[in-house]
N, C-alpha and C positions, 0 to 999 in steps of 0.2 A: 505495500500499500504505498509505496515509496520509491522515490531515488533515492539513487545517495544521497543520505541527509543526515547532519546530524538532529535528532530530535530532541530537545530535553524536555519533554513534557507528558500529559496523556493523550496525546493526542497521536492515531497511529496514522503517520502521513504513508510510507513506502512503498511498495513492497515488488519486485521485479517481475515479470516473468522471460524468458529468453527464450525464444524457438530459436533451438540450439541443435532443430533435426529430426530423424525419426528415429528413437533410441531403443533397441531391441532386448530384453534379458529372456532369452531363452533355459527355460529348464526342462532337461530332459531323463526320460531315461534311458540308462544304459548300464544292461548285467545287473539289472536290480539295485542297483547307485545312484543318489538321486546326483546328476551331474548340473553344476553351477557357471554359468559364465559370465562377470560384471556388465554394468550394461551400459558404465561410457566409453569412450571409446580406446582409451589408452592400452587395459591387457590386453593380451593375445588368445592364450590362454584360456582352454577350460577344467575347473576344479573338478574334483569331484571330491566331496566332502565328507569329512568322516566325523565321529561322532560329536558329541555337545563333553567342550572343556572343561565346562565350569566348575564343577568338584573337585577336578584336577588342581584349578587356579586357586580355587577357595582356600584349599588344602594347604598350600605352601608354604611356609614356618620365614620369619621374618629375611627378609634380604635373599627370597627365592628369586629362580629365575623361572616363568615358562617361556619356553619357544617353541613355533610351530612350527618351523621348519619350510616355512614356505608355504607349506599348505591350508588347504578348507578346512573350514570347522563347522558343524551345524549346530546349531543351541536346539534345546528342546523350546519346545512353543511359546512363546514368549516370557519364557527365562532370561535372565542375561546374567552377566558376569559380575557378581558385587564380589570388589576388594576391599579389603577394613583389616588388612596385615601390611605394615609397615615396609619398607624398602623391597617393595613386590616388582619387578619387571615382567611386560609380558611383549612379546616381540615376535616379529616375521610372522605373518600369519594371516588369513582370507578368515572372517567371522560374521556367520550370515543367520539370521536373525530368520525365520521365514513366517512370522507373524501379517496376516492378510485381514484386509478388512471385512467385518460384516458389517449385514445393517444389523438395528433391530437389539443392537449391544447397550444394555445398560452400563455408564462408567462404574459402577460397583460391582458387576457383574464378573469382567473378567480381568485376568493381569496381566498385565502390562511392562515389563523393564525394561530399562537402557538397556544397550547392547552390552556396554561397559559401564559401572559406575564406581566411583571412588569414594570412601566413608570418612568423616571428619576423624577417624580414629585410625586413617592409614600414613604419612609422613614418606616423603622420598619415595615415591611409587615414580617409575618411567614407562610409560606406553610409545614403542616403539616398531617404525616399519609393521601399519596393519592397517588391514583395508576393511572397514565392518558398514555391512550388506546389511538395508534390511527388504523386505520384499512387497513396498507397499506396492500395490494395484489399486489405489486410485488417487486423483490430482484433488488438490487443496484441502485446505487446515479442517481438521478431524473433528477436536476436541477429545474427552474423555471418555474412552481409556487410551488410545491408541496414542495422544499427541505424549504420555510418556514410556515411548521408546523413543532416546535420543540414542544417538551414536555412542556420545558418549555424556556421562553425566560427575559432577565434579559436589559434593555436597563438603565441602568447605575441609578439602586435607591441605596438611602445612609442606610444602616442594615436591610439585608434581610436574613430570615433563614428558612433554609429547612431541614425541618426534617422527614425522613424516608418514602422518596417519592420514588416508579418507575416507570419507563417509560418504555415504549414495543411498536414498531412496529410503528417508528415515521416515516415520511419522511424525517425531518431536522435530526437537532443535539436535542439528548436526554435533556441535559443541556446545552444551549449558554448563557455566559457572556460577556455582551457587553457597548454599551451607542449610544442612539440616537443621530446622528447628530447635533455636535458643542454641546454637552454637555457633561457635566463630566461621567467620567470610573463608572462602578460597583464598590464600596467601602463598605467594612467591608460586607464581606460575611462567614455565616457559613453552612457549611453543614457538617449533621451530617444524615448518612445515606444516599446513595442514591444506589440504584440499577436501571440499563439499559439494558435492554433487544433489541436487534433489531431495527437498525436504518439505517434512508436511508442515511447518513453523519457519522459526526462524533457523539462518544457519548459525549464526554463535547470538548465544545471549549471554551479556554480561550480568547476572542479578544479583553479586555479592565477592565483588574479590579484593585483593587488595597486593598492590605491588602486582601485579601480572603481564608478561611482556610478549607479543605473536611479533614473529620472524616468519616473510614470503605464504602469505595465508592465500585463497583464491577459491573465494565465493561464486561457483559457475554457477548453484541455480537449476532449475528455478524454485524461489521460494513463495509460498503467499502472502509473506509478510518480509519483515525485516531482512537484510542480512548478515546488520549489525546492530541485537537488539540489547541497549540498556534497560532494564524493564524488570521490576521484580515486583512483588507483591506485600513484600515483608520492608521493613524501616530501614537498613543494610547499608545498600547501594555498593559504588566502587569509588576506588582511589588509586593513582597512580597506574592509569592504566598507559599504555605503550605499544602502536600499532607500527609495524617495520616492514613496509614493501608487501599494502593487499589489494591484491587485485581480482578481477569479479566483474561481471554487470550484473548481478543478484542483486537484488536490495536494495537498502539503505545503511546508513546509520541512527539510528531513532533510540533516542534517551529522553524516561520520562521518572529515572528512578531519582533520588537524592545522588549530589556526587559528595563525596569526601575529599575527593584531591583531582588533580587535573588528568586531562586526557590528551594522548597524541596523537595523531597519524601523519607517518612518514613515508613519503614518496607513494600513496596512495593512487591508487587509477582506479576510480569509481562516479557512481552517477548523479549524487547533489548529497546536500549535507542542512538540514531544516534541525533546527533547535527551536523546541516551542514547547510550553506546558509551566507546570508547578514547582516539581519538587527539583527534576536538574536543575531549570534554565532562573529557579531562584534559587541556587547553592551557589552563586557565589565564584565559581570556579570557571577555569578557562577548559577550551575543547580547541587546539590547532592540529592544524592542516600543512603541515612545512613540506614541499615540491609534492610531485605530480602532477592526477589534472583529475578534476572532480567535469564529466559530461553531465550537461545538466538536458532536458526533455528542451523539445522545442517551443514547447505553450505548456506547460505543467498546471493541473488540476489544481494544484495549490495555489500563492501567489508567486512565490520563487519556488528554486525546488534546491535553494540555498535560505534558509530564512531563519527565523528567531523571533520565535512570538512568545515574550515570557512569561507573561500572563499569571504575573508573580501573585502570590495568596498568603496571606499574614497574618495566621491562625488565634494569633496573640500578640497585644500589644508592646509584651516587652520580647518579642522574637524578634529578634531581625535579622531581615531579609534581604539578600543585595542579587539583584541580576548577576546573571553566569554573561561568560566573555565566549564570541569565537574570535578566533584569529584564521588567517588566511596571508600563507604566508610561500612566496616563489613558486605560485602555479599558474596554470592556464584552468579557466573556467571556460570549455569549452561545449559545444554544444551537439547536442544529438541525431539524427538526419532526417529533415522536417519532410512531410508530404510534399509531394508536388506542386509546384508555385507558390509554398507558403515562406515566409518568413519565422524569426523566432521573434513570439513576443511575450513572453513574462521576464518579467525584469532579472535581471543577473544576479542579487542578490535581493535582500526587503529584511524589516528590523521595525520593529514593534513593540509595545507597551515595557522599554524599562528596558530591552536590552544591548548590547552593542558589539558591529560586527567592527574588526580592524584589519586590512588589508595594506598587505604589503609589498611589494613587486608583486603584482599580478597583472594575468593579461586574458582579456573576458572578451565576451562576443554581444554587444549592444542586442535588446535594453540596459541600460545602465540598473544598477539598482536603486534604493530610494529607503527613505523609513516612512513609519505612518503615523507618530506623534513627535512630541517632541520632548519627550520623556529620552526615546530612544538615541543610542548616536553610531557614526560610522564616521570610522578614522579612514582617508585614504594615502597611499604613501605610494609611488610610482604605480599608477594603476593606467594599463593603457591599453585602450581598443583593438581589436580586431577583425577580419573582415571574417564572416561566417561566407562559408566557403557548400562543400555540400557537407558539412554535419562530421558527424564519426560512425564513422559505417558500423553494422552490425544489430549486436540483438537486444535493444534495450527501449523493451518494448513491458508492460506494466500491465497486471495480472489482473488489478483490483477495479481500473477501470479501461476494459478491451471496449467499450465504444469510439469507433474513427482517431484511435489511438490520444487518445488521452486530449481530442477534441484537436489535436491540425489537422 
């Protein structure tokens, strides 16, 4: 429901659907053994899936390692791998969850788990060289219980490392970073290489995290909601999050939770930045984009695909609430391809209700951005207009607004 945007608030605004071509998941019967092939383009081999490894993995002692030796393993229907012991390493495997959508199933009648979950009781866990495959057989967001199938769910662990992981075709997020109720937030998370194909909600949800670093993240999509969802139903939020080299057309950056510290994207190539709403936009924190490119729609279904709408809510007279700041530095604000005969209509950026946008060394495609009231601020330094040519070629369409490609 959004383009790449940073959304600070409670208004889901993005969600991209990319036309990636026809992707086929082949499930064959061969000599009585289920044969599975990943549906994204990179793998070329067909995997014979072995039995459920969860009991073996969950029985590992502290510091133990489970190595799948590059083979495919099939979970029992609806069951995942729950890591509760410190020092565990899970590596070198494809893990297939065979759960499929069934109509008329109530939210409490069917148990569905993340493919891998890591508990707050487990520190120093490493997940490396894994492909985590769901079997989602229906598009869009399906709610409970299906959304419980994340590729990876972190429930407040300390010192977690994720290296070279692919998630695909999950009913829930590719990766959810959070906490167990009334426990600590996920702390000291390092992700080196994550690719997310086709989810049933967000690609990555950051609900509760402190000191999280993401390197080389490719969110291919499609996703019904956001690529980066900074959102939570619990009042913890995130702090000190750094994302380096985030690419992919899927979804946007949506923030509606409390920000306890800064959030920084370095060298991102994404379709928009939206900051809106209550807790995040009134956090007084700074969200920064350094380098890279933001590929806005030709005509946003919002005011702009780079938007800050603080909607600051003061719940008590003693509460000090400050609007957040969006800083865009050393980057290009390009446009996606307009329909034939059309040119960009929506402003390159927009801010209202007390927010601030700082732009430094920025190239943009007209129309220029603006403010919606005298409480908001835009600060420009070396901001240069560039011509609209044919737009950014490719697959930046939106699932939530299919009519006429967002009005273009």
